[in-house]
TORZA-156721 format. One record per residue: x negated, y, z of N, C-alpha, C in turn; residue in three letters. Coordinates in steps of 0.001 Angstrom, whole numbers, padded with zeros to 6 digits, always signed. Example, Ala and Ser with C-alpha at 12.3 -4.5 7.8 and 13.67 -1.06 7.14 Angstrom:
2
-013190-005690+007800-012300-004500+007800-013200-003300+007800ALA-012850-002250+007080-013670-001060+007140-012900+000030+007870SER
REM end
This chain:
274
-039000+351953+149579-040043+350935+149688-040932+351214+150896MET-041341+350154+151558-042269+350272+152683-043665+349960+152161LEU-044551+350943+152211-045841+350808+151530-047001+350407+152426THR-046869+350574+153748-047992+350309+154645-048185+348811+154893GLU-049439+348377+154814-049758+346963+155046-049672+346589+156531LYS-049848+347580+157405-049828+347333+158848-048884+348313+159523VAL-048012+347819+160366-047280+348710+161271-047501+348227+162701HIS-047409+349167+163636-047594+348848+165052-046217+348669+165694ILE-045996+347502+166294-044752+347247+167018-044888+347855+168412ALA-044246+348989+168629-044472+349738+169866-043515+349289+170979VAL-044013+349267+172218-043134+348954+173358-042159+350107+173610PRO-041125+349810+174350-040159+350820+174777-040488+351244+176204THR-040507+352538+176438-040809+353049+177781-039560+353013+178666ALA-039781+352687+179934-038694+352686+180915-039122+353446+182163PHE-038139+354034+182848-038385+354630+184155-038437+353522+185206PHE-038744+353907+186433-038905+352928+187508-037622+352138+187761GLU-036461+352783+187529-035185+352090+187743-034757+351266+186521ASP-035660+351153+185540-035474+350376+184313-034564+351054+183291GLU-034169+352302+183547-033439+353049+182520-034429+353482+181436SER-033904+353736+180247-034762+354002+179098-035417+355380+179182ILE-036674+355462+178780-037428+356715+178750-037780+357016+177293ASN-036906+357730+176619-037085+358004+175189-038348+358817+174951VAL-038585+359836+175768-039751+360695+175557-041058+359947+175814GLN-041041+359015+176762-042228+358198+176991-042555+357354+175769GLY-041526+356787+175158-041699+355998+173928-042269+356863+172818THR-041707+358054+172662-042159+358969+171606-043579+359462+171885ILE-043916+359676+173139-045283+360107+173477-046317+359085+173008SER-045983+357811+173184-046897+356764+172718-047013+356785+171192HIS-045901+356965+170503-045924+357028+169035-046751+358225+168573ILE-046602+359347+169257-047407+360536+168916-048894+360249+169083LYS-049241+359530+170153-050638+359177+170378-051191+358312+169253GLY-050389+357368+168781-050808+356517+167659-050944+357341+166378LEU-050004+358245+166173-050035+359112+164989-051320+359941+164949TYR-051725+360448+166100-052966+361236+166179-054199+360387+165871LYS-054080+359077+166071-055184+358164+165765-055148+357671+164312GLN-054217+358210+163541-054157+357868+162122-053166+356786+161749GLY-052370+356316+162715-051375+355284+162405-050280+355879+161516VAL-049955+355160+160451-048984+355670+159483-047629+354983+159569LYS-047548+353890+160319-046278+353172+160387-046105+352515+161748SER-044893+352619+162296-044564+351958+163564-043226+351255+163447VAL-043089+350219+164241-041812+349527+164397-041288+349844+165784LEU-040091+350403+165841-039481+350816+167109-038277+349915+167385VAL-038062+349602+168672-036962+348714+169057-037051+347408+168282SER-038259+346848+168269-038465+345679+167430-038974+344478+168170GLY-040255+344181+167987-040717+342835+168269-041582+342702+169508THR-041479+343596+170442-042264+343451+171670-041450+342756+172766THR-040400+342085+172381-039636+341285+173334-038579+342057+174100GLY-038379+343329+173763-037448+344162+174538-036166+344494+173782GLU-036106+344129+172513-034989+344564+171687-033630+344196+172263GLN-033490+342964+172723-032171+342519+173179-031855+342965+174604HIS-032811+343634+175247-032493+344218+176549-031911+345621+176382SER-032037+346172+175186-031519+347518+174913-030077+347424+174421LEU-029201+348236+175008-027840+348248+174490-027733+349216+173315ASN-026598+349221+172673-026405+350026+171464-026653+351505+171724LEU-026124+352025+172831-026288+353447+173124-027749+353804+173336GLN-028501+352945+173975-029928+353207+174188-030682+353249+172861GLU-030342+352361+171959-030978+352364+170639-030649+353646+169882LYS-029415+354082+169993-029012+355335+169334-029741+356525+169945ILE-029947+356498+171261-030707+357573+171921-032133+357650+171378GLU-032743+356490+171131-034099+356486+170577-034099+357096+169184ILE-033134+356725+168354-033048+357293+166994-032861+358798+167062ILE-031971+359260+167938-031739+360702+168074-033021+361423+168496ASN-033777+360802+169420-035044+361388+169852-036046+361469+168722GLY-036141+360425+167922-037068+360414+166786-036679+361465+165746LEU-035391+361641+165544-034912+362611+164548-035310+364041+164902GLU-035506+364283+166199-035916+365625+166634-037408+365870+166419LEU-038159+364795+166168-039617+364897+165971-039911+365038+164478GLU-039805+366258+163980-039894+366498+162541-041203+365997+161934GLU-042314+366234+162622-043619+365823+162070-043709+364306+161971GLU-043265+363609+163007-043322+362150+162992-042393+361570+161931LEU-041150+362013+161923-040141+361423+161038-040433+361726+159571ILE-041170+362831+159325-041485+363212+157946-042771+362573+157436SER-043688+362263+158346-045011+361800+157920-045331+360349+158253ASN-044487+359721+159044-044717+358313+159388-043649+357434+158742MET-044025+356196+158495-043081+355186+158053-042529+354549+159325GLU-041353+354978+159734-040766+354476+160980-039716+353422+160652ILE-039990+352217+161123-039095+351080+160906-038347+350838+162219ILE-037067+350561+162122-036278+350378+163348-035718+348964+163392PHE-035842+348330+164551-035328+346976+164729-033815+346970+164877GLY-033163+346156+164072-031709+346017+164138-031376+344549+164395VAL-030729+344283+165501-030268+342935+165825-029310+343051+166999ALA-028373+342139+167061-027454+342117+168194-026789+340762+168252SER-026410+340355+169441-025665+339114+169576-024268+339271+168978ILE-023826+340541+168833-022537+340843+168196-022770+341581+166888ARG-022245+341057+165820-022428+341670+164502-021883+343094+164461GLN-020759+343349+165121-020159+344685+165067-021093+345750+165635LYS-021845+345414+166677-022789+346386+167238-023971+346605+166296GLU-024431+345543+165651-025501+345683+164662-025031+346537+163489ALA-023785+346387+163107-023221+347190+162012-023186+348672+162390GLU-022775+348953+163615-022704+350350+164067-024092+350984+164074GLU-025082+350226+164518-026456+350725+164515-026937+350949+163082LEU-026595+350042+162186-026985+350173+160778-026386+351433+160154ALA-025144+351726+160485-024504+352940+159962-025211+354191+160469GLU-025612+354167+161743-026363+355294+162314-027675+355484+161562LYS-028377+354400+161298-029667+354473+160612-029503+354959+159177ILE-028418+354572+158539-028166+354999+157156-028201+356519+157030CYS-027696+357214+158045-027604+358679+158006-028786+359345+158708HIS-029870+358593+158904-031065+359132+159537-032222+359126+158548SER-033375+359618+159010-034585+359602+158174-035480+358396+158481LYS-034935+357426+159198-035657+356182+159434-036019+355562+158080ILE-037263+355044+157957-037750+354575+156654-037200+353216+156256SER-036981+352345+157233-036516+351002+156922-036114+350284+158187GLY-035607+349071+158028-035188+348297+159193-035872+346933+159207ILE-036026+346396+160421-036409+345004+160589-035194+344302+161158MET-034630+343412+160369-033346+342804+160692-033537+341450+161363LEU-033223+341399+162651-033346+340174+163418-032017+339461+163560GLY-032075+338249+164077-030884+337412+164186-030478+337232+165642TYR-029184+337013+165902-028699+336953+167282-029334+335806+168061PRO-029738+336053+169303-030252+334961+170125-029106+334103+170666PRO-029417+332872+170947-028561+331935+171672-027364+331394+170872TYR-026643+332252+170137-025385+331796+169519-025613+330854+168338VAL-026786+330919+167708-027176+330051+166586-026104+330008+165493ILE-026041+331063+164681-025095+331054+163556-025484+329995+162527PRO-024539+329611+161687-024873+328756+160548-025653+329591+159536THR-026262+328927+158567-026986+329666+157533-026034+330581+156764GLN-024827+330105+156473-023862+330930+155730-023432+332132+156558GLN-023206+331930+157856-022848+333059+158734-023988+334064+158807GLU-025219+333566+158849-026380+334458+158884-026501+335261+157601ALA-026162+334658+156482-026205+335382+155203-025183+336518+155183LEU-023983+336243+155663-022935+337284+155707-023374+338421+156629VAL-023882+338061+157807-024408+339038+158783-025482+339912+158136TYR-026421+339268+157452-027543+339987+156848-027087+340943+155762THR-026293+340443+154836-025847+341269+153707-025021+342464+154189GLU-024208+342233+155212-023362+343314+155732-024202+344436+156343ARG-025201+344071+157136-026030+345073+157801-026912+345804+156802ILE-027454+345076+155832-028266+345732+154793-027419+346729+154014ILE-026214+346322+153681-025314+347219+152939-025035+348502+153730HIS-024789+348359+155030-024439+349525+155845-025639+350435+156112LEU-026827+349862+156253-028012+350692+156524-028544+351335+155256SER-028424+350601+154142-028925+351078+152845-030400+351488+152923ASN-031186+350685+153648-032620+350963+153832-033429+349727+153433LYS-034691+349927+153029-035572+348781+152811-035585+347903+154063PRO-035510+346593+153861-035293+345670+154969-036347+344572+155026THR-036892+344367+156238-037746+343218+156517-036892+342242+157321ILE-036741+341033+156836-036034+340004+157587-036950+339496+158698LEU-036407+339299+159881-037230+338844+161010-036755+337487+161482TYR-037549+336471+161197-037207+335104+161564-038033+334703+162780ASN-037374+334474+163903-038112+334166+165129-037406+333052+165908ASN-037499+331800+165397-036777+330694+166038-037148+330474+167496PRO-038410+330742+167847-038847+330515+169221-038047+331361+170206LYS-037730+332596+169813-037000+333491+170720-035482+333402+170564ARG-035009+333112+169350-033568+333183+169104-032879+331828+169055THR-033629+330783+168724-033011+329476+168518-032496+329286+167106GLY-032611+330317+166272-032122+330253+164886-033294+330371+163920PHE-033322+329499+162920-034392+329498+161918-033786+329750+160550ASP-034108+330899+159962-033604+331239+158636-034253+330308+157615LEU-033449+329585+156879-033974+328555+155980-034604+329181+154739SER-035454+328392+154067-036073+328892+152831-035007+329172+151779GLU-033961+328343+151733-032870+328572+150785-032198+329919+151045LYS-031974+330242+152316-031351+331528+152674-032266+332692+152325SER-033566+332539+152608-034527+333605+152289-034567+333850+150791ILE-034581+332778+150005-034598+332909+148542-033320+333587+148060ILE-032191+333214+148655-030919+333847+148299-030947+335350+148603GLN-031460+335709+149788-031506+337114+150194-032506+337920+149368LEU-033503+337248+148797-034501+337966+147987-033904+338528+146700SER-032677+338129+146371-031985+338722+145218-031607+340172+145494LYS-031470+340505+146792-031086+341864+147177-032310+342778+147075ASN-032208+343811+146260-033358+344698+146010-033832+345441+147255ASN-032985+345528+148282-033390+346208+149514-034212+345304+150433LEU-034196+344004+150179-035007+343082+150979-036433+343105+150441VAL-037347+343646+151251-038731+343837+150786-039718+342883+151443VAL-039318+342233+152554-040269+341373+153240-039605+340454+154234GLY-040405+339530+154750-039958+338612+155778-041054+338487+156820ILE-040679+338580+158063-041637+338439+159163-041514+337048+159769LYS-042658+336365+159893-042709+335018+160458-041807+334048+159702ASP-042081+333934+158403-041256+333070+157549-041353+331609+157951ALA-042539+331176+158384-042700+329776+158776-044069+329247+158416GLY-044175+327936+158314-045468+327299+158053-045875+327404+156585ASN-047054+326904+156302-047631+327006+154960-046688+326461+153887LYS-046129+325284+154132-045282+324643+153135-044021+325462+152856GLU-043437+326026+153922-042219+326834+153757-042522+328100+152969LYS-043642+328758+153282-044032+329977+152567-044251+329674+151089VAL-044914+328579+150779-045178+328209+149385-043879+327981+148626GLU-042922+327302+149261-041643+327031+148597-040846+328317+148384ARG-040909+329236+149361-040216+330524+149210-040818+331303+148047ILE-042141+331341+147979-042813+332099+146908-042446+331568+145525LYS-042302+330255+145425-041945+329658+144132-040512+329990+143736LYS-039629+330111+144729-038213+330274+144420-037674+331681+144460GLY-038411+332648+145051-037822+333968+145290-037626+334767+144002MET-036632+335632+144040-036222+336398+142859-037002+337700+142722HIS-037330+338343+143836-038149+339550+143836-039388+339293+144685ASN-040405+340111+144505-041623+339965+145307-041320+340368+146750VAL-041645+339490+147692-041478+339791+149105-042844+339867+149773LEU-042969+340762+150745-044167+340794+151589-043944+339830+152749TYR-045021+339167+153148-044955+338230+154269-045695+338839+155448PHE-044940+339182+156499-045481+339846+157686-045814+338825+158769TYR-047033+338910+159273-047413+338117+160438-046985+338873+161690ALA-046369+338173+162618-045944+338804+163868-047033+338708+164915GLY-047831+339764+165044-048933+339759+165998-050185+339135+165413GLY-051242+339161+166212-052565+338775+165713-052952+337321+165976GLU-052150+336595+166720-052484+335192+167017-052460+334363+165734MET-053528+333576+165524-053651+332715+164331-053559+333510+163031ASP-053991+334764+163054-053815+335633+161903-054626+335164+160691LEU-055856+334733+160922-056683+334286+159794-056034+333112+159079GLU-055469+332200+159834-054795+331043+159240-053560+331485+158455GLU-052804+332446+159010-051609+332930+158322-051957+333612+156998LYS-053043+334381+156992-053480+335030+155746-053813+333969+154695VAL-054445+332908+155105-054744+331804+154181-053466+331167+153641LEU-052393+331202+154432-051099+330645+154020-050311+331588+153116HIS-050787+332831+152960-050095+333749+152069-049482+334965+152720GLY-049649+335104+154047-049160+336320+154714-050033+337495+154280TYR-049392+338614+153939-050151+339743+153399-049870+341076+154089ASP-049082+341055+155179-048845+342259+155972-048834+341884+157454ARG-048965+342905+158290-049091+342655+159728-048176+343554+160538LEU-047394+342921+161406-046637+343622+162436-047462+343493+163709SER-048219+344523+164016-049295+344422+165003-048837+344700+166428SER-049322+343871+167339-049132+344080+168771-050389+344726+169366ILE-051536+344120+169082-052806+344619+169634-053157+346004+169113ALA-052562+346414+168008-052793+347756+167465-052341+348861+168395GLY-051503+348526+169382-051140+349516+170396-052352+349932+171219ASN-053357+349049+171284-054562+349316+172063-055623+349993+171211VAL-055990+349360+170105-057004+349923+169199-056505+349801+167758LEU-055682+350728+167330-055036+350600+166011-055991+350596+164825PRO-057007+351448+164867-057927+351542+163726-058691+350237+163534THR-059201+349696+164609-059997+348476+164536-059164+347281+164055GLU-057952+347165+164561-057085+346054+164160-056720+346175+162683ILE-056386+347379+162246-056022+347600+160846-057179+347284+159901SER-058373+347748+160247-059544+347495+159411-059861+346008+159342GLN-059766+345341+160487-060023+343897+160551-059061+343139+159633TRP-057779+343486+159696-056773+342807+158881-057008+343072+157390PHE-057309+344303+157040-057505+344631+155624-058751+343942+155060LYS-059788+343811+155878-060972+343058+155444-060614+341590+155211LYS-059768+341076+156077-059329+339693+155948-058609+339487+154609MET-057714+340429+154279-056967+340344+153025-057891+340391+151812LEU-058929+341222+151914-059845+341408+150786-061006+340413+150799MET-060940+339462+151773-061977+338427+151905-063379+339026+152074LYS-063414+340144+152806-064695+340782+153117-065253+340206+154421GLN-066560+340261+154550-067216+339733+155748-066978+340672+156934ILE-066576+340083+158044-066417+340830+159292-067693+340636+160103VAL-068327+341731+160481-069602+341642+161198-069411+341018+162575SER-070518+340542+163140-070486+339947+164473-069998+340960+165503LYS-070448+342214+165353-070039+343275+166276-068532+343516+166204GLN-068004+343548+164972-066561+343737+164788-065789+342558+165379GLU-066273+341358+165133-065601+340158+165644-065539+340157+167167SER-066633+340549+167779-066676+340582+169242-065700+341610+169797GLU-065599+342747+169104-064669+343795+169547-063219+343305+169439LYS-062908+342619+168330-061559+342086+168134-061254+341025+169187ILE-062204+340157+169460-062012+339127+170487-061731+339752+171843GLU-062406+340844+172137-062202+341553+173403-060793+342149+173469ASN-060351+342746+172351-058998+343309+172294-057963+342207+172499ILE-058170+341100+171790-057221+339984+171866-057118+339445+173296MET-058251+339366+173965-058257+338885+175344-057489+339841+176247GLU-057711+341160+176041-057008+342166+176847-055499+342065+176676GLN-055061+341832+175447-053631+341867+175131-052946+340533+175391VAL-053546+339447+174927-052825+338173+174882-053083+337229+176053TYR-053984+337598+176958-054201+336745+178120-053124+337052+179152GLN-052136+336182+179237-050980+336466+180081-049831+336969+179235GLY-049055+337893+179776-047889+338432+179063-048307+339684+178278ASN-048225+339622+176944-048729+340699+176092-048053+342039+176375ALA-046733+342051+176543-046031+343325+176719-046399+343961+178060ILE-046572+343131+179088-046999+343649+180394-048401+344246+180272VAL-049291+343545+179580-050659+344034+179394-050693+345339+178608ASN-049887+345416+177563-049844+346638+176747-049415+347833+177587LEU-048376+347644+178374-047850+348768+179156-048853+349240+180206LYS-049572+348305+180801-050608+348699+181754-051667+349551+181059LYS-052066+349141+179887-053092+349869+179132-052601+351268+178748HIS-051380+351358+178255-050830+352656+177814-050637+353586+179011ILE-050125+353045+180119-049982+353855+181339-051331+354392+181808ASN-052354+353551+181699-053697+353940+182138-054223+355125+181340HIS-053755+355268+180108-054163+356396+179257-053391+357677+179596LYS-052465+357589+180547-051712+358768+180964-050396+358950+180238GLY-049997+357968+179432-048708+358048+178734-047675+357304+179581ILE-046533+357946+179886-045559+357352+180822-044746+356219+180192PRO-045365+355062+180082-044687+353904+179483-043880+353133+180505MET-044270+353214+181779-043556+352508+182836-043788+351012+182746GLY-042906+350257+183383-043033+348798+183367-042046+348168+182422GLY-041731+346902+182685-040773+346162+181863-039462+345992+182626CYS-038481+345502+181945-037227+345169+182613-037339+343743+183150ARG-037108+343612+184460-037237+342301+185080-036225+341328+184435SER-036590+340043+184313-037676+339371+185034-039078+339552+184442PRO-039191+340168+183262-040523+340376+182700-041281+341353+183607ILE-042472+340988+183994-043318+341881+184804-042918+341947+186266GLY-042093+341023+186740-041629+341121+188138-042568+340461+189146ASN-043705+339950+188645-044647+339277+189553-045493+340320+190292ILE
REM end
């Protein structure tokens, strides 16, 4: 089971030639851990997942496995998705034999599987990973929208614990009425977060938490508990949001992390090529 209400979706570090920098990625995770962060999503939702090939993803897992303190004390979720099901299966098998806490299962971009094909893909990868699974529905990036019927069907699987970006208010309400097990609803990032919480989202896959994790986590938890957020807190959150979301969020995050002395590098072009 994944118990943390908030996880930080961390960027992937790259060298100047755009090759992967595993230690740079881990250095950032260590920095978050020292700030009290208990859960991170790696190779997930910062827009870089599909730029990583299978071997690079395996290198990241191998690097994390060597970090005994992190792997033992943090809830580390790993993003699993591929345009080819066979590569996603191979990654799932690798994760099954690791200490990774759970997976975030995304859908292939561009190819647009049918709902039935997506169900087969999902069940196969969950079976091979044998880890708690968050389904990741991101039609804007992939072109594929996991239907409420498919989500309800997948909720029969005891390893499916949540869904990220399920959809609008009406879709979330229909899923909640029909689902077989309790699912957590993860908001992807902080944009329109207050509205999403009102719609029934109860967990956060945080982007801005890479900058100020404690403040973002506290703000979200107050929102869930319907507690008043002070003017000072609101202003601080607005400032964070402006820093992160004005322009390209992943480019902004990497600039901020690099400025702190952590070797995050840039992005893989065309992202950040301006």
